[in-house]
N, C-alpha and C positions, 0 to 999 in steps of 0.2 A: 253377586252371588245368587245361584240358583236355589230359591226358597224350597224346592221340591226334592233336592238331592238328598237330604237325610233320610227321606220317606221312601225315595226311589231304591237307595242302597239296601235299606233295612228289609224292603218287600223281596229285593232280588235274593237277598242273602239266605232267605229261609224258605221260600216257596217255591222255588223253580223244580219241583219233583217230577221226574218223568215217570211216566207209566209204560213199564216194559210189555211189549207184545207176548201173547201166549206162547209158551215153548212149544215147538214142534217135535216131537220124537224124532231123532235121526233114523234114516231108514237103513237098516244092517246091510252088508254087504252081501250080495247072492252069492250061492254057492258056485263053483266054476262048473257049469252044466251047458250043455249046446244050446245055443240060440235062446238066453234068458229074456223073458217079457220085459219091457222098459215099464220101470215103476211110475204110476201115475203122480204128478206134481201134488204136494201137499197144498191144501187150500188154507191160507191165513185165517186165523180165527179173530173176527172181529169184537171189539171191545167197546161196550156202550160207554158214551161220555156222560159225565155227571159234573156241571159246571156250577161253581159258585162264585158268586160276585161280592166284593167288599169294598168300602169306601175307606182305604187303609189310614189315610191322613186324619179324616174325620173320627175315625173309631179309636185312634190313640189319643185325640182331644177330648172324647166324649167319655173316656173312662173316669172314675173317681179321681185317679191319680192325675191325669190331664188336667182335669177341672180344677183341682186343688193347684195346681202349678200356674194356671191361667189365673187364678184368683189373687196368687201370690205376686205374680207379675203386675196386676193391674194396681195391687197397692203399692207396690215398688215405684211405679210411674206416676202415682197419682200426683205427687209434689211438683212435678215436671208439667203434668197437664194443667194444673192450678196457676203455675206461672204462665202458661201460655193463655189460659183464660183471662188473668189478670192484664197481660200485655195486649190482647185483643180489645178488651174493655176500655183501655187508655187510648189506643189508637182510634176507637170509635169515637170516643168524646172528644178528641183532637180535630177530629174530620167534622164532627158537628158545629164545633166552635168555628171552625173555618168556614162552614156554610152560612152560619149566621153571623160573622163578621160584617160591620157597617162597610159600606162600599167607600168610606172615606180613609179606610185603614192605608197606610203607607204601603207602596209596593216591596220595599225591602223587608218590612215586618211580615208581609203576606208570603213572602218568597222564603224567608227565615222558618216560618211555621210549616211550610210546605216541604221544606227539606226534613225538618225534624220528624214529620210525619213519614216521609219517604224512609228515613233511617230505621225508624221503628218498624215499618212494614218489612223491610228486608231482614231484621233481626227476629221477627216473627216468622218469616218464612223459613230461615236458616235453621232456627231454634226447633221449628216444628218437623222439618225434614230429618234433623239429627234425632231427635226423640222417636220419631217413627221408623226409622232405620234400626236404631238401638232396641226398640221394643220388639220389633218383627225378628231380628236376629235372636234375641232371648226367647221367644216363642218357639222359634224353630229349633233350638237348642233343647229347651224343655221338653216339647212334644217328641222331638227326635230321641230321647233318652227312653220315652215310654214306648215309642214305635220299635226300638230294639229289642225291648222285653216282650212286646205283644206278640213276637214271632212265634215262638214256640207254642204258645196258647192257639192260635190259629191254626198252625199246624196239626196239632193234636186234634182240634175240632174238624178240620178237613179230612184226616185219616178216618177218625172214628164215626164219622157220617158217610164214608165212602165216595167222597168226591174224586175225580180224577183231573180236574183243573180248575186252578183259582185265578181270577182275573181282578186286578184292582181298578175298579170303575172310574176313579178319579184320575188315575194317570191315564186310561184310555181316552177318556173325555178331552183332556188337555193335549193329547196328542192329535186330536181332530178326527178319532175313530169313533163312530157311532156303533154302539153294540145292542143288540136285542136278546134278550132271554125270557125264559117264563117266569111268570112270578113265583116268588117263594124261595128263589136262588139266591137273594142278597141275605148273607149271614151276619151283616155288620152288628145289628143289636144283639143277635146271639153271642158274638165274640167279644161284645162289650160286657156282657152280663158275665160271660166265663172269666175274662180277666179281672173284672171286680172281685169275683169269689175266690179266684186263686191269689190276687195281690193282697187281700185283706185290708186295702184300703177304704175306709169309710166315705161315705158321699159327703161332699164339702157342703158349708153352709148355704142356705138358701140365696145367699147375695152372691153367691159365685156365678159366674156365666153360663147360661144352660145351653147355649148353640155348641154343636159339635165342631163346627169350624173355627180355627183360631181366627181372633180378631186381626185385621189386616194392618191397623194404624193404632197409634196411640189416643186416637180420638180427641185430637185438639179442638180449641174454640173455633167457633165460625170465623172463616177468614174475614179480615177486615176489608173494607172496600177501598179500591185504589184510589189515591187522590189524583186529582186532575190539574 
């Protein structure tokens, strides 16, 4: 699943507002007179562009509502992280025991211990991947809901401040396109403040994650060393 689809659809659904060129009055038909002079072509009126840039996904996650959702998800997945940490510690202990085992240990016992470690390592990898995929899916769903509600707030800010174009900087960077713009056109912080004021959601407790970007994994314990 493309993790950016919820944000791309939310962005496209609310922000593709086109700016119409200035209307040029139609030239009225000339009266039927001999040899009328040809009317000079109307010169199109140029409209100066005012471009705004936003980090849409990061803005959704940086709002009080987004931060609260991330905090709740971290609490939800804490037991699974604790299980992974415990399994990693167990594997590390077994590996150290193998390394310190006397050379006189029978080969069949050494092979049995190595198999036990391998089984636990595979379980750790499988459980870690499952937890990470599940966590990421929950993050995308939770922040995606905020992104949907964020649209009208962004549109209102863009219109009130006279912007003629809005670019999602994160989407452009992921597409491999480098953009250049004048300082001061990034409206991410202003939109976060406007959304917080409109939603009425208070800032989460200090223990909530402070980074705007959603975590990309459930942060399992350090991967155990592979036995040889």
